[in-house]
C-alpha positions in Angstrom: 67.4 153.3 86.7 70.3 152.3 88.7 73.8 151.8 87.6 74.5 148.2 86.5 71.0 148.1 85.1 70.1 144.5 82.9 73.9 143.9 82.5 73.4 140.6 84.8 71.3 139.0 81.9 73.1 140.5 79.1 72.3 138.5 75.7 71.8 139.1 71.9 73.9 141.3 70.0 75.9 144.2 71.4 78.0 146.4 68.8 81.5 147.1 69.8 81.5 150.7 68.9 84.0 152.4 66.7 85.2 155.9 67.6 84.8 158.5 64.7 87.6 161.0 63.9 87.5 164.3 62.0 90.0 165.4 59.5 92.3 166.9 62.1 92.3 163.6 64.1 90.1 164.6 66.9 87.0 162.6 67.9 83.7 163.5 66.2 81.4 163.3 69.1 78.4 164.5 67.2 78.8 161.3 64.8 79.5 159.2 67.6 76.3 160.3 69.5 74.1 159.9 66.3 75.8 156.2 65.9 74.8 155.2 69.5 71.4 156.5 69.2 71.0 154.6 65.6 72.2 151.2 67.4 69.6 151.6 70.1 67.0 152.1 67.6 68.2 149.2 65.5 67.9 146.8 68.8 71.4 146.9 70.3 71.1 144.8 73.5 74.2 147.0 74.8 76.4 149.7 73.7 80.2 148.8 74.2 82.1 151.9 74.0 86.0 152.3 74.3 86.9 148.8 73.3 89.7 147.4 70.8 87.2 148.5 67.8 87.0 152.0 69.4 90.7 152.1 69.2 91.0 152.5 73.0 94.8 152.6 73.2 94.9 155.8 71.1 92.2 157.6 73.6 93.0 159.9 76.2 91.5 159.7 79.6 89.3 162.6 79.1 88.1 161.3 75.6 87.4 157.8 77.2 85.0 159.7 80.0 83.2 161.7 77.2 82.8 158.7 74.7 81.4 156.8 77.9 79.0 159.7 79.1 77.7 160.3 75.5 76.8 156.5 75.1 74.9 156.7 78.5 73.1 159.9 77.6 71.5 158.4 74.5 71.3 154.7 75.7 67.5 155.1 77.0 67.8 151.9 79.1 70.1 149.9 77.0 73.1 149.0 79.0 76.7 150.8 78.4 79.7 148.8 78.8 82.9 150.8 78.9 86.3 149.1 77.9 88.5 149.7 80.8 91.4 147.2 80.3 95.1 147.9 80.3 98.4 146.1 81.0 99.0 148.2 84.2 96.4 147.0 87.1 96.7 150.7 88.2 95.6 152.2 85.0 92.8 149.6 84.5 91.4 150.7 88.1 91.8 154.3 87.0 89.8 153.5 83.8 87.2 151.4 85.6 86.5 154.5 88.2 86.4 156.7 85.4 83.9 154.7 83.5 81.7 154.3 86.7 81.7 158.1 87.1 80.5 158.5 83.5 77.5 156.5 84.3 78.5 153.2 82.5 76.6 149.9 83.6 79.5 147.5 83.4 83.4 147.5 82.4 84.9 145.3 79.8 88.5 144.3 81.0 90.9 142.8 78.7 93.7 140.2 79.8 97.0 142.2 80.5 98.9 142.4 77.3 102.7 142.5 76.4 103.7 141.9 79.9 102.9 138.2 79.6 101.6 137.4 83.1 101.4 133.9 84.5 97.6 132.9 85.4 98.2 133.9 89.0 99.1 137.2 87.9 96.1 137.6 85.7 93.6 136.4 88.3 95.1 138.9 90.9 95.0 141.8 88.5 91.3 141.0 87.7 90.4 140.6 91.2 92.4 144.0 92.1 90.2 145.7 89.3 86.8 144.2 90.5 87.5 145.0 94.1 88.2 148.7 93.4 84.9 149.5 91.4 81.4 149.1 92.2 80.3 148.1 88.5 79.9 144.6 87.1 83.0 143.2 85.2 83.2 141.1 81.9 86.4 139.6 81.4 87.7 139.7 77.9 89.8 137.0 76.5 91.6 137.7 72.9 94.7 135.9 73.0 95.5 137.1 69.4 96.1 140.4 70.8 97.3 139.8 74.4 99.6 137.0 73.7 98.6 135.4 77.0 95.2 133.8 77.2 92.7 133.2 80.0 92.6 129.8 81.3 89.5 127.9 81.9 90.1 127.2 85.5 90.9 130.7 86.0 87.8 131.7 84.5 85.9 129.4 86.9 87.7 131.0 89.9 87.0 134.4 88.9 83.3 133.6 88.2 83.0 133.4 92.1 83.7 137.0 92.4 80.5 138.8 93.0 81.4 141.6 90.4 82.6 139.3 87.9 79.5 138.4 85.6 80.5 137.2 82.3 83.5 136.4 79.6 83.8 137.9 76.2 85.5 135.1 74.3 87.5 136.0 71.4 89.4 132.9 71.1 87.2 131.1 68.4 87.1 128.2 70.5 83.4 127.2 70.9 83.7 124.0 72.5 84.8 125.7 75.8 81.1 127.2 76.1 79.7 123.7 77.1 82.5 123.1 79.5 82.4 126.6 81.0 78.7 126.5 81.4 78.7 122.9 83.0 81.1 123.9 85.7 79.9 127.8 86.2 76.2 127.5 85.8 73.8 129.3 83.9 74.0 132.9 85.0 77.5 133.6 84.1 77.2 135.5 80.8 79.1 134.0 78.0 79.6 136.3 74.8 81.2 135.7 71.6 83.9 138.2 70.8 84.9 136.6 67.2 82.1 137.3 64.6 83.5 134.5 62.5 82.6 131.8 65.2 79.6 133.7 66.8 77.1 131.6 65.1 78.6 128.4 66.4 79.1 130.0 69.8 75.4 130.7 69.9 74.5 127.3 69.0 76.6 125.9 71.6 74.8 127.8 74.4 76.5 131.3 74.5 74.3 134.0 75.4 75.1 136.6 72.6 78.1 138.4 70.8 80.0 141.7 71.4 80.4 142.1 67.5 82.1 144.3 65.0 79.8 143.1 62.3 76.4 144.1 64.0 77.6 147.8 63.6 77.1 147.3 59.9 74.2 144.8 59.9 72.2 145.1 63.3 69.1 143.8 61.8 70.8 140.6 60.2 72.7 139.7 63.3 69.6 140.3 65.7 67.5 138.0 63.5 70.2 135.2 63.3 70.3 135.5 67.1 66.5 135.2 67.6 66.3 132.4 65.1 68.9 130.4 67.3 67.1 131.1 70.4 63.9 130.0 68.9 65.3 126.7 67.6 64.8 127.8 64.0 68.1 126.4 63.0 67.7 126.6 59.3 66.5 129.9 59.3 69.4 130.9 61.5 71.8 129.1 59.0 70.3 131.1 56.3 70.9 134.3 57.8 74.3 133.3 58.9 75.7 133.0 55.6 75.2 136.8 54.5 76.7 137.7 58.2 79.5 135.6 57.4 80.1 137.4 54.1 80.1 140.7 55.7 82.4 139.4 58.6 84.9 138.2 56.2 85.5 141.5 54.4 85.4 143.4 57.7 88.5 141.2 59.0 90.4 141.5 55.7 92.8 144.0 57.5 93.0 145.0 61.0 89.6 145.9 62.5 88.1 148.7 62.6 89.7 149.8 59.2 87.4 147.9 57.1 84.4 148.7 59.3 85.1 152.4 59.3 85.2 152.3 55.7 82.1 150.5 55.3 80.2 152.8 57.6 81.5 156.0 55.7 79.8 154.4 52.5 76.6 154.5 54.6 77.3 158.1 55.5 77.5 157.5 59.2 81.2 158.5 60.0 84.7 159.2 58.4 86.9 156.2 57.7 89.7 157.9 59.3 91.9 156.1 62.1 94.6 157.1 64.4 97.8 156.0 63.8 99.3 153.4 64.0 96.3 152.2 62.1 95.6 153.4 58.8 92.7 153.3 56.4 92.3 149.8 54.3 93.9 149.0 51.0 92.2 149.8 47.9 91.9 146.1 47.4 90.0 145.7 50.8 87.8 148.7 50.1 86.6 147.2 46.8 85.8 144.2 48.5 83.9 145.9 51.3 81.9 147.6 48.5 80.9 144.4 46.8 80.0 142.5 50.0 77.8 145.6 50.7 76.1 145.3 47.3 75.8 141.7 47.6 74.1 141.7 51.0 71.8 144.6 49.9 70.3 142.8 47.1 68.5 140.5 49.6 68.8 142.0 53.0 68.8 145.8 52.6 66.4 146.2 55.4 68.9 144.8 57.6 71.8 147.1 56.9 72.4 150.1 59.2 72.9 152.4 56.2 69.7 151.8 54.6 67.9 153.5 57.5 70.6 156.2 58.1 72.5 157.1 55.0 69.8 159.5 53.8 69.8 161.4 57.3 73.3 162.0 57.7 75.3 164.8 56.5 76.7 164.0 53.1 80.1 165.4 54.2 80.7 162.5 56.6 80.8 160.3 53.7 84.1 161.4 52.7 84.8 162.6 56.2 
């Protein structure tokens, strides 16, 4: 199947994949491959590698390429979207070309951070990247991390570029969904990037979510999405409650620290992170354990650990 498969119709829940590390701080590529395979089997509509949740700022170019290559190798027709953002336009282009060479189907490109560019500079940055690669691009607006946000008018202009196909919106502002949809049309993909407001984003007409929580609870997230899509709002609301409880603990401290700890409890990867991130506090660990126990009481079949913990090497739990 050609590069770029299915991404133009992206919808549903796509996990923003964490990057596993071993005791020496090296990437545990075997654990990453197993985790990608598990997410595909659990119904992920795309795999998003080397993004914020994947601790992209700490990855070397060769690590970035290898992670994308592994995800592509196990995707089995599921699109692979590679994080390829930078506050240097030249570096973002390089990352995009590397992702394309590794077989990715699209790139996720974040608003340039730290530099504080004006909207004209942000627009020029994205156009330069899109013009330099052959892959579809999804814009990523996360002002809590980048300081500068992506204005609606800028999004509308960029949507006219033939390779800019969507937006990952992590602003938490669900009101912009209707406005953008009316102005840009039905084909531009609007994906939530904020798990806490994803349910409202979907109700407002969003296409799906690039999600941290779905790494841990893919069944719950998928079922909630399908209920919204089928107009079963009462069922969607019921499912949204345990999703919200998990999301709350996964963002008690900087992501992906709580997520990695939760996945370590499921036997899927080490909880280790690369500096400057560190493992969560004992208080947050207890909160994660409590949330997992609570969700397992009613939705055990929807948690990724229930179908994986017994198959993963026990050494991964402790890392």
